[in-house]
All heavy atoms as TSV, in Angstrom:
chain	resi	resn	atom	element	x	y	z
A	1	MET	N	N	130.535	70.753	94.420
A	1	MET	CA	C	129.956	71.717	95.322
A	1	MET	C	C	130.162	73.125	94.750
A	1	MET	O	O	131.221	73.464	94.276
A	1	MET	CB	C	130.618	71.592	96.690
A	1	MET	CG	C	129.981	72.403	97.726
A	1	MET	SD	S	130.582	71.821	99.322
A	1	MET	CE	C	130.284	73.247	100.239
A	2	LEU	N	N	129.106	73.934	94.820
A	2	LEU	CA	C	129.174	75.299	94.310
A	2	LEU	C	C	129.951	76.192	95.266
A	2	LEU	O	O	129.873	76.007	96.480
A	2	LEU	CB	C	127.771	75.882	94.142
A	2	LEU	CG	C	126.912	75.278	93.039
A	2	LEU	CD1	C	125.511	75.859	93.124
A	2	LEU	CD2	C	127.518	75.561	91.680
A	3	PRO	N	N	130.646	77.134	94.701
A	3	PRO	CA	C	131.291	78.098	95.605
A	3	PRO	C	C	130.240	78.887	96.371
A	3	PRO	O	O	129.223	79.283	95.827
A	3	PRO	CB	C	132.076	79.013	94.668
A	3	PRO	CG	C	132.104	78.330	93.352
A	3	PRO	CD	C	130.993	77.356	93.321
A	4	GLN	N	N	130.481	79.105	97.626
A	4	GLN	CA	C	129.505	79.768	98.470
A	4	GLN	C	C	129.356	81.248	98.139
A	4	GLN	O	O	128.352	81.852	98.451
A	4	GLN	CB	C	129.874	79.599	99.931
A	4	GLN	CG	C	129.694	78.166	100.403
A	4	GLN	CD	C	129.978	78.033	101.881
A	4	GLN	OE1	O	130.231	79.008	102.565
A	4	GLN	NE2	N	129.950	76.804	102.374
A	5	SER	N	N	130.327	81.828	97.506
A	5	SER	CA	C	130.245	83.260	97.218
A	5	SER	C	C	129.201	83.570	96.146
A	5	SER	O	O	128.691	84.670	96.083
A	5	SER	CB	C	131.612	83.782	96.768
A	5	SER	OG	O	132.005	83.133	95.570
A	6	ARG	N	N	128.852	82.613	95.264
A	6	ARG	CA	C	127.898	82.879	94.199
A	6	ARG	C	C	126.443	82.825	94.678
A	6	ARG	O	O	125.606	83.568	94.206
A	6	ARG	CB	C	128.060	81.874	93.059
A	6	ARG	CG	C	129.300	82.109	92.259
A	6	ARG	CD	C	129.305	81.244	91.055
A	6	ARG	NE	N	130.518	81.474	90.295
A	6	ARG	CZ	C	130.793	80.888	89.171
A	6	ARG	NH1	N	129.969	79.994	88.676
A	6	ARG	NH2	N	131.908	81.162	88.536
A	7	VAL	N	N	126.119	81.991	95.595
A	7	VAL	CA	C	124.746	81.833	96.048
A	7	VAL	C	C	124.229	83.101	96.735
A	7	VAL	O	O	123.181	83.604	96.373
A	7	VAL	CB	C	124.603	80.586	96.947
A	7	VAL	CG1	C	123.205	80.498	97.537
A	7	VAL	CG2	C	124.933	79.333	96.140
A	8	PRO	N	N	124.949	83.674	97.683
A	8	PRO	CA	C	124.441	84.891	98.308
A	8	PRO	C	C	124.316	86.070	97.341
A	8	PRO	O	O	123.456	86.897	97.488
A	8	PRO	CB	C	125.462	85.192	99.406
A	8	PRO	CG	C	126.092	83.900	99.706
A	8	PRO	CD	C	126.109	83.164	98.400
A	9	ARG	N	N	125.193	86.153	96.336
A	9	ARG	CA	C	125.110	87.254	95.379
A	9	ARG	C	C	123.799	87.198	94.607
A	9	ARG	O	O	123.163	88.206	94.386
A	9	ARG	CB	C	126.277	87.220	94.396
A	9	ARG	CG	C	127.570	87.662	94.999
A	9	ARG	CD	C	128.655	87.685	93.965
A	9	ARG	NE	N	129.938	87.928	94.581
A	9	ARG	CZ	C	131.082	87.735	93.992
A	9	ARG	NH1	N	131.129	87.300	92.757
A	9	ARG	NH2	N	132.215	87.987	94.620
A	10	ARG	N	N	123.402	86.026	94.176
A	10	ARG	CA	C	122.155	85.882	93.443
A	10	ARG	C	C	120.973	86.232	94.337
A	10	ARG	O	O	120.059	86.942	93.929
A	10	ARG	CB	C	122.018	84.454	92.925
A	10	ARG	CG	C	120.894	84.299	91.939
A	10	ARG	CD	C	120.793	82.909	91.362
A	10	ARG	NE	N	122.081	82.276	91.139
A	10	ARG	CZ	C	122.332	80.998	91.363
A	10	ARG	NH1	N	121.391	80.208	91.805
A	10	ARG	NH2	N	123.517	80.486	91.158
A	11	ASP	N	N	120.988	85.742	95.562
A	11	ASP	CA	C	119.918	86.057	96.506
A	11	ASP	C	C	119.913	87.544	96.842
A	11	ASP	O	O	118.861	88.160	96.962
A	11	ASP	CB	C	120.068	85.243	97.787
A	11	ASP	CG	C	119.792	83.752	97.553
A	11	ASP	OD1	O	119.153	83.430	96.536
A	11	ASP	OD2	O	120.229	82.943	98.382
A	12	HIS	N	N	121.098	88.130	96.955
A	12	HIS	CA	C	121.212	89.550	97.274
A	12	HIS	C	C	120.673	90.399	96.119
A	12	HIS	O	O	119.971	91.380	96.350
A	12	HIS	CB	C	122.669	89.900	97.572
A	12	HIS	CG	C	122.879	91.321	97.976
A	12	HIS	ND1	N	122.392	91.827	99.159
A	12	HIS	CD2	C	123.521	92.340	97.360
A	12	HIS	CE1	C	122.714	93.105	99.247
A	12	HIS	NE2	N	123.411	93.440	98.161
A	13	ALA	N	N	120.969	90.017	94.887
A	13	ALA	CA	C	120.473	90.762	93.724
A	13	ALA	C	C	118.953	90.675	93.649
A	13	ALA	O	O	118.283	91.668	93.350
A	13	ALA	CB	C	121.103	90.218	92.449
A	14	GLN	N	N	118.394	89.515	93.921
A	14	GLN	CA	C	116.946	89.360	93.899
A	14	GLN	C	C	116.297	90.179	95.021
A	14	GLN	O	O	115.254	90.800	94.825
A	14	GLN	CB	C	116.563	87.893	94.029
A	14	GLN	CG	C	115.094	87.637	93.846
A	14	GLN	CD	C	114.755	86.161	93.903
A	14	GLN	OE1	O	115.593	85.348	94.239
A	14	GLN	NE2	N	113.542	85.819	93.580
A	15	ALA	N	N	116.927	90.209	96.175
A	15	ALA	CA	C	116.407	91.006	97.285
A	15	ALA	C	C	116.469	92.494	96.955
A	15	ALA	O	O	115.559	93.251	97.297
A	15	ALA	CB	C	117.206	90.715	98.556
A	16	GLN	N	N	117.518	92.918	96.252
A	16	GLN	CA	C	117.624	94.327	95.853
A	16	GLN	C	C	116.536	94.674	94.846
A	16	GLN	O	O	115.945	95.756	94.914
A	16	GLN	CB	C	118.987	94.616	95.248
A	16	GLN	CG	C	120.078	94.810	96.263
A	16	GLN	CD	C	121.397	95.153	95.601
A	16	GLN	OE1	O	121.643	94.791	94.461
A	16	GLN	NE2	N	122.246	95.853	96.339
A	17	ASP	N	N	116.256	93.783	93.901
A	17	ASP	CA	C	115.203	94.022	92.921
A	17	ASP	C	C	113.846	94.149	93.608
A	17	ASP	O	O	113.049	95.030	93.285
A	17	ASP	CB	C	115.150	92.899	91.881
A	17	ASP	CG	C	116.360	92.902	90.961
A	17	ASP	OD1	O	117.050	93.935	90.892
A	17	ASP	OD2	O	116.585	91.873	90.297
A	18	THR	N	N	113.595	93.275	94.565
A	18	THR	CA	C	112.330	93.320	95.301
A	18	THR	C	C	112.221	94.619	96.091
A	18	THR	O	O	111.166	95.246	96.123
A	18	THR	CB	C	112.229	92.114	96.253
A	18	THR	OG1	O	112.346	90.920	95.488
A	18	THR	CG2	C	110.909	92.108	96.996
A	19	ALA	N	N	113.315	95.040	96.688
A	19	ALA	CA	C	113.308	96.283	97.463
A	19	ALA	C	C	113.059	97.480	96.540
A	19	ALA	O	O	112.343	98.412	96.914
A	19	ALA	CB	C	114.626	96.450	98.203
A	20	LEU	N	N	113.636	97.468	95.347
A	20	LEU	CA	C	113.428	98.556	94.390
A	20	LEU	C	C	111.968	98.633	93.942
A	20	LEU	O	O	111.400	99.714	93.820
A	20	LEU	CB	C	114.343	98.398	93.179
A	20	LEU	CG	C	115.805	98.744	93.401
A	20	LEU	CD1	C	116.623	98.403	92.155
A	20	LEU	CD2	C	115.966	100.200	93.755
A	21	VAL	N	N	111.364	97.483	93.710
A	21	VAL	CA	C	109.955	97.457	93.301
A	21	VAL	C	C	109.079	97.988	94.426
A	21	VAL	O	O	108.162	98.783	94.188
A	21	VAL	CB	C	109.538	96.030	92.891
A	21	VAL	CG1	C	108.043	95.922	92.731
A	21	VAL	CG2	C	110.241	95.629	91.608
A	22	ARG	N	N	109.347	97.573	95.641
A	22	ARG	CA	C	108.560	98.055	96.780
A	22	ARG	C	C	108.737	99.555	96.978
A	22	ARG	O	O	107.761	100.274	97.245
A	22	ARG	CB	C	108.955	97.317	98.054
A	22	ARG	CG	C	108.454	95.908	98.104
A	22	ARG	CD	C	108.815	95.241	99.400
A	22	ARG	NE	N	108.335	93.873	99.416
A	22	ARG	CZ	C	108.719	92.972	100.279
A	22	ARG	NH1	N	109.613	93.272	101.206
A	22	ARG	NH2	N	108.236	91.749	100.228
A	23	THR	N	N	109.966	100.034	96.864
A	23	THR	CA	C	110.221	101.459	97.024
A	23	THR	C	C	109.530	102.255	95.922
A	23	THR	O	O	108.899	103.282	96.185
A	23	THR	CB	C	111.731	101.741	96.999
A	23	THR	OG1	O	112.356	100.987	98.033
A	23	THR	CG2	C	112.028	103.213	97.194
A	24	GLY	N	N	109.620	101.770	94.698
A	24	GLY	CA	C	108.960	102.451	93.588
A	24	GLY	C	C	107.456	102.462	93.746
A	24	GLY	O	O	106.802	103.483	93.479
A	25	SER	N	N	106.891	101.375	94.197
A	25	SER	CA	C	105.443	101.309	94.421
A	25	SER	C	C	105.010	102.264	95.522
A	25	SER	O	O	103.986	102.936	95.399
A	25	SER	CB	C	105.023	99.885	94.788
A	25	SER	OG	O	105.291	99.004	93.736
A	26	ALA	N	N	105.785	102.341	96.585
A	26	ALA	CA	C	105.457	103.252	97.685
A	26	ALA	C	C	105.549	104.703	97.229
A	26	ALA	O	O	104.696	105.521	97.590
A	26	ALA	CB	C	106.391	102.997	98.869
A	27	LEU	N	N	106.560	105.031	96.436
A	27	LEU	CA	C	106.694	106.400	95.929
A	27	LEU	C	C	105.552	106.758	94.990
A	27	LEU	O	O	105.022	107.880	95.031
A	27	LEU	CB	C	108.037	106.581	95.222
A	27	LEU	CG	C	109.255	106.637	96.127
A	27	LEU	CD1	C	110.535	106.664	95.288
A	27	LEU	CD2	C	109.185	107.848	97.023
A	28	LEU	N	N	105.157	105.829	94.147
A	28	LEU	CA	C	104.045	106.075	93.228
A	28	LEU	C	C	102.746	106.294	94.006
A	28	LEU	O	O	101.991	107.217	93.719
A	28	LEU	CB	C	103.884	104.914	92.248
A	28	LEU	CG	C	102.729	105.031	91.265
A	28	LEU	CD1	C	102.912	106.244	90.360
A	28	LEU	CD2	C	102.606	103.765	90.448
A	29	ALA	N	N	102.502	105.462	94.994
A	29	ALA	CA	C	101.292	105.606	95.808
A	29	ALA	C	C	101.290	106.946	96.541
A	29	ALA	O	O	100.269	107.641	96.584
A	29	ALA	CB	C	101.190	104.458	96.809
A	30	ALA	N	N	102.435	107.332	97.092
A	30	ALA	CA	C	102.523	108.615	97.795
A	30	ALA	C	C	102.289	109.777	96.836
A	30	ALA	O	O	101.616	110.756	97.179
A	30	ALA	CB	C	103.877	108.759	98.478
A	31	ALA	N	N	102.814	109.685	95.621
A	31	ALA	CA	C	102.621	110.747	94.633
A	31	ALA	C	C	101.157	110.855	94.221
A	31	ALA	O	O	100.627	111.967	94.077
A	31	ALA	CB	C	103.499	110.490	93.413
A	32	LEU	N	N	100.482	109.731	94.050
A	32	LEU	CA	C	99.075	109.761	93.672
A	32	LEU	C	C	98.195	110.354	94.774
A	32	LEU	O	O	97.290	111.147	94.504
A	32	LEU	CB	C	98.596	108.352	93.310
A	32	LEU	CG	C	99.150	107.783	92.009
A	32	LEU	CD1	C	98.729	106.332	91.846
A	32	LEU	CD2	C	98.699	108.611	90.826
A	33	VAL	N	N	98.469	109.983	96.008
A	33	VAL	CA	C	97.685	110.517	97.128
A	33	VAL	C	C	97.937	112.015	97.279
A	33	VAL	O	O	97.002	112.797	97.470
A	33	VAL	CB	C	98.021	109.760	98.440
A	33	VAL	CG1	C	97.440	110.465	99.651
A	33	VAL	CG2	C	97.505	108.329	98.358
A	34	THR	N	N	99.190	112.419	97.169
A	34	THR	CA	C	99.524	113.843	97.272
A	34	THR	C	C	98.862	114.630	96.150
A	34	THR	O	O	98.314	115.718	96.381
A	34	THR	CB	C	101.047	114.042	97.235
A	34	THR	OG1	O	101.630	113.301	98.312
A	34	THR	CG2	C	101.419	115.498	97.364
A	35	GLY	N	N	98.886	114.100	94.937
A	35	GLY	CA	C	98.236	114.770	93.815
A	35	GLY	C	C	96.742	114.906	94.020
A	35	GLY	O	O	96.165	115.954	93.718
A	36	ALA	N	N	96.120	113.890	94.528
A	36	ALA	CA	C	94.678	113.954	94.782
A	36	ALA	C	C	94.360	115.002	95.841
A	36	ALA	O	O	93.385	115.736	95.724
A	36	ALA	CB	C	94.158	112.583	95.223
A	37	LEU	N	N	95.182	115.089	96.874
A	37	LEU	CA	C	94.942	116.076	97.926
A	37	LEU	C	C	95.134	117.499	97.413
A	37	LEU	O	O	94.430	118.415	97.824
A	37	LEU	CB	C	95.876	115.822	99.112
A	37	LEU	CG	C	95.569	114.576	99.931
A	37	LEU	CD1	C	96.653	114.352	100.988
A	37	LEU	CD2	C	94.213	114.683	100.593
A	38	LEU	N	N	96.076	117.679	96.510
A	38	LEU	CA	C	96.337	119.022	95.987
A	38	LEU	C	C	95.312	119.458	94.943
A	38	LEU	O	O	94.998	120.634	94.832
A	38	LEU	CB	C	97.743	119.084	95.387
A	38	LEU	CG	C	98.893	118.965	96.372
A	38	LEU	CD1	C	100.224	118.930	95.632
A	38	LEU	CD2	C	98.873	120.107	97.383
A	39	LEU	N	N	94.792	118.515	94.170
A	39	LEU	CA	C	93.879	118.862	93.089
A	39	LEU	C	C	92.415	118.931	93.531
A	39	LEU	O	O	91.633	119.669	92.938
A	39	LEU	CB	C	94.016	117.858	91.941
A	39	LEU	CG	C	95.362	117.887	91.216
A	39	LEU	CD1	C	95.421	116.779	90.185
A	39	LEU	CD2	C	95.613	119.234	90.566
A	40	ALA	N	N	92.060	118.191	94.531
A	40	ALA	CA	C	90.660	118.178	94.981
A	40	ALA	C	C	90.385	119.429	95.810
A	40	ALA	O	O	91.213	119.832	96.632
A	40	ALA	CB	C	90.387	116.934	95.824
A	41	PRO	N	N	89.252	120.058	95.601
A	41	PRO	CA	C	88.940	121.242	96.400
A	41	PRO	C	C	88.668	120.857	97.856
A	41	PRO	O	O	88.187	119.764	98.141
A	41	PRO	CB	C	87.688	121.806	95.749
A	41	PRO	CG	C	87.074	120.650	95.051
A	41	PRO	CD	C	88.201	119.761	94.639
A	42	GLU	N	N	88.980	121.772	98.750
A	42	GLU	CA	C	88.743	121.505	100.165
A	42	GLU	C	C	87.257	121.501	100.481
A	42	GLU	O	O	86.791	120.761	101.321
A	42	GLU	CB	C	89.434	122.565	101.019
A	42	GLU	CG	C	90.937	122.477	100.970
A	42	GLU	CD	C	91.586	123.526	101.858
A	42	GLU	OE1	O	90.931	124.000	102.804
A	42	GLU	OE2	O	92.737	123.843	101.597
A	43	ARG	N	N	86.527	122.364	99.802
A	43	ARG	CA	C	85.081	122.451	100.029
A	43	ARG	C	C	84.360	122.270	98.697
A	43	ARG	O	O	84.772	122.844	97.686
A	43	ARG	CB	C	84.727	123.805	100.626
A	43	ARG	CG	C	85.258	123.965	102.053
A	43	ARG	CD	C	85.013	125.344	102.524
A	43	ARG	NE	N	85.795	126.230	101.615
A	43	ARG	CZ	C	85.951	127.516	101.787
A	43	ARG	NH1	N	85.379	128.107	102.789
A	43	ARG	NH2	N	86.670	128.229	100.947
A	44	PRO	N	N	83.300	121.515	98.662
A	44	PRO	CA	C	82.552	121.334	97.415
A	44	PRO	C	C	81.988	122.642	96.864
A	44	PRO	O	O	81.781	122.764	95.661
A	44	PRO	CB	C	81.426	120.384	97.799
A	44	PRO	CG	C	81.874	119.712	99.035
A	44	PRO	CD	C	82.788	120.672	99.725
A	45	GLU	N	N	81.778	123.631	97.735
A	45	GLU	CA	C	81.234	124.900	97.268
A	45	GLU	C	C	82.156	125.576	96.252
A	45	GLU	O	O	81.725	126.380	95.437
A	45	GLU	CB	C	80.995	125.858	98.451
A	45	GLU	CG	C	79.948	125.381	99.429
A	45	GLU	CD	C	80.519	124.434	100.492
A	45	GLU	OE1	O	81.740	124.425	100.717
A	45	GLU	OE2	O	79.728	123.688	101.076
A	46	GLN	N	N	83.437	125.254	96.320
A	46	GLN	CA	C	84.387	125.844	95.378
A	46	GLN	C	C	84.106	125.391	93.949
A	46	GLN	O	O	84.367	126.115	93.004
A	46	GLN	CB	C	85.816	125.473	95.762
A	46	GLN	CG	C	86.277	126.110	97.060
A	46	GLN	CD	C	87.649	125.619	97.473
A	46	GLN	OE1	O	88.111	124.581	97.019
A	46	GLN	NE2	N	88.292	126.362	98.362
A	47	SER	N	N	83.563	124.210	93.798
A	47	SER	CA	C	83.255	123.689	92.473
A	47	SER	C	C	81.796	123.925	92.078
A	47	SER	O	O	81.406	123.608	90.951
A	47	SER	CB	C	83.546	122.192	92.403
A	47	SER	OG	O	84.917	121.969	92.624
A	48	ALA	N	N	81.000	124.460	92.972
A	48	ALA	CA	C	79.581	124.659	92.689
A	48	ALA	C	C	79.381	125.633	91.538
A	48	ALA	O	O	78.466	125.461	90.724
A	48	ALA	CB	C	78.850	125.152	93.927
A	49	SER	N	N	80.211	126.654	91.448
A	49	SER	CA	C	80.046	127.627	90.369
A	49	SER	C	C	80.248	126.982	89.005
A	49	SER	O	O	79.591	127.361	88.028
A	49	SER	CB	C	81.011	128.792	90.561
A	49	SER	OG	O	82.345	128.334	90.487
A	50	ILE	N	N	81.114	126.005	88.909
A	50	ILE	CA	C	81.325	125.299	87.640
A	50	ILE	C	C	80.055	124.546	87.265
A	50	ILE	O	O	79.616	124.579	86.112
A	50	ILE	CB	C	82.525	124.329	87.747
A	50	ILE	CG1	C	83.802	125.117	87.993
A	50	ILE	CG2	C	82.643	123.475	86.494
A	50	ILE	CD1	C	84.996	124.253	88.316
A	51	CYS	N	N	79.437	123.896	88.230
A	51	CYS	CA	C	78.197	123.165	87.964
A	51	CYS	C	C	77.096	124.125	87.509
A	51	CYS	O	O	76.371	123.834	86.561
A	51	CYS	CB	C	77.758	122.409	89.219
A	51	CYS	SG	S	76.236	121.459	89.010
A	52	GLN	N	N	77.005	125.258	88.166
A	52	GLN	CA	C	75.934	126.199	87.854
A	52	GLN	C	C	76.115	126.854	86.484
A	52	GLN	O	O	75.147	127.327	85.893
A	52	GLN	CB	C	75.838	127.253	88.955
A	52	GLN	CG	C	75.306	126.670	90.242
A	52	GLN	CD	C	75.420	127.622	91.416
A	52	GLN	OE1	O	75.979	128.707	91.282
A	52	GLN	NE2	N	74.909	127.207	92.557
A	53	GLN	N	N	77.324	126.876	85.977
A	53	GLN	CA	C	77.546	127.420	84.631
A	53	GLN	C	C	76.932	126.520	83.568
A	53	GLN	O	O	76.472	126.998	82.543
A	53	GLN	CB	C	79.037	127.559	84.346
A	53	GLN	CG	C	79.683	128.731	85.027
A	53	GLN	CD	C	81.169	128.787	84.723
A	53	GLN	OE1	O	81.755	127.837	84.222
A	53	GLN	NE2	N	81.776	129.912	85.059
A	54	TYR	N	N	76.937	125.231	83.789
A	54	TYR	CA	C	76.519	124.278	82.763
A	54	TYR	C	C	75.170	123.627	83.039
A	54	TYR	O	O	74.593	123.010	82.145
A	54	TYR	CB	C	77.579	123.191	82.588
A	54	TYR	CG	C	78.907	123.760	82.135
A	54	TYR	CD1	C	79.963	123.904	83.025
A	54	TYR	CD2	C	79.095	124.168	80.825
A	54	TYR	CE1	C	81.177	124.415	82.618
A	54	TYR	CE2	C	80.306	124.695	80.412
A	54	TYR	CZ	C	81.338	124.816	81.306
A	54	TYR	OH	O	82.529	125.339	80.891
A	55	HIS	N	N	74.670	123.714	84.268
A	55	HIS	CA	C	73.431	123.048	84.636
A	55	HIS	C	C	72.535	123.998	85.424
A	55	HIS	O	O	72.975	125.046	85.883
A	55	HIS	CB	C	73.710	121.795	85.487
A	55	HIS	CG	C	74.645	120.836	84.821
A	55	HIS	ND1	N	74.296	120.072	83.753
A	55	HIS	CD2	C	75.942	120.535	85.091
A	55	HIS	CE1	C	75.327	119.327	83.382
A	55	HIS	NE2	N	76.345	119.599	84.174
A	56	SER	N	N	71.310	123.575	85.610
A	56	SER	CA	C	70.385	124.399	86.386
A	56	SER	C	C	70.750	124.314	87.872
A	56	SER	O	O	71.488	123.429	88.306
A	56	SER	CB	C	68.941	123.917	86.184
A	56	SER	OG	O	68.797	122.627	86.761
A	57	GLU	N	N	70.194	125.246	88.627
A	57	GLU	CA	C	70.472	125.283	90.053
A	57	GLU	C	C	69.937	124.028	90.754
A	57	GLU	O	O	70.544	123.516	91.697
A	57	GLU	CB	C	69.857	126.526	90.676
A	57	GLU	CG	C	70.592	127.016	91.886
A	57	GLU	CD	C	70.105	128.361	92.341
A	57	GLU	OE1	O	70.017	129.284	91.521
A	57	GLU	OE2	O	69.789	128.481	93.548
A	58	ALA	N	N	68.813	123.506	90.262
A	58	ALA	CA	C	68.237	122.295	90.860
A	58	ALA	C	C	69.156	121.101	90.664
A	58	ALA	O	O	69.256	120.237	91.541
A	58	ALA	CB	C	66.873	122.016	90.236
A	59	ALA	N	N	69.831	121.031	89.533
A	59	ALA	CA	C	70.731	119.910	89.275
A	59	ALA	C	C	71.980	119.993	90.137
A	59	ALA	O	O	72.634	118.984	90.389
A	59	ALA	CB	C	71.111	119.880	87.805
A	60	CYS	N	N	72.327	121.187	90.593
A	60	CYS	CA	C	73.562	121.377	91.367
A	60	CYS	C	C	73.324	121.368	92.865
A	60	CYS	O	O	74.232	121.695	93.625
A	60	CYS	CB	C	74.218	122.698	90.947
A	60	CYS	SG	S	74.731	122.706	89.225
A	61	ARG	N	N	72.162	121.009	93.322
A	61	ARG	CA	C	71.879	121.026	94.759
A	61	ARG	C	C	72.657	119.972	95.528
A	61	ARG	O	O	72.691	120.014	96.755
A	61	ARG	CB	C	70.383	120.825	95.009
A	61	ARG	CG	C	69.607	122.066	94.674
A	61	ARG	CD	C	68.182	121.997	95.174
A	61	ARG	NE	N	67.454	123.153	94.653
A	61	ARG	CZ	C	66.216	123.111	94.271
A	61	ARG	NH1	N	65.521	121.993	94.346
A	61	ARG	NH2	N	65.637	124.201	93.791
A	62	VAL	N	N	73.281	119.044	94.856
A	62	VAL	CA	C	74.087	118.055	95.549
A	62	VAL	C	C	75.317	118.693	96.170
A	62	VAL	O	O	75.918	118.140	97.068
A	62	VAL	CB	C	74.523	116.909	94.593
A	62	VAL	CG1	C	73.338	116.087	94.193
A	62	VAL	CG2	C	75.252	117.446	93.395
A	63	TRP	N	N	75.691	119.841	95.708
A	63	TRP	CA	C	76.850	120.542	96.268
A	63	TRP	C	C	76.468	121.023	97.629
A	63	TRP	O	O	77.132	121.284	98.505
A	63	TRP	CB	C	77.273	121.724	95.388
A	63	TRP	CG	C	77.699	121.301	94.028
A	63	TRP	CD1	C	76.992	121.454	92.879
A	63	TRP	CD2	C	78.924	120.651	93.667
A	63	TRP	NE1	N	77.701	120.949	91.833
A	63	TRP	CE2	C	78.873	120.447	92.267
A	63	TRP	CE3	C	80.018	120.222	94.364
A	63	TRP	CZ2	C	79.913	119.846	91.560
A	63	TRP	CZ3	C	81.049	119.608	93.659
A	63	TRP	CH2	C	80.982	119.419	92.289
């Protein structure tokens, strides 16, 4: 019979690894969403001038 103290340690280590992966994934997702919110302009009109520098006004009417 195996000592009972070894079985929970292995399960506990695996649970800690799973928790670390979940925490890391959540932090990465939060960082990506935050970055997108900070980098994207609030209004498309803010980027319209960039379009008009390189394209005709007719091509930029989607703004």
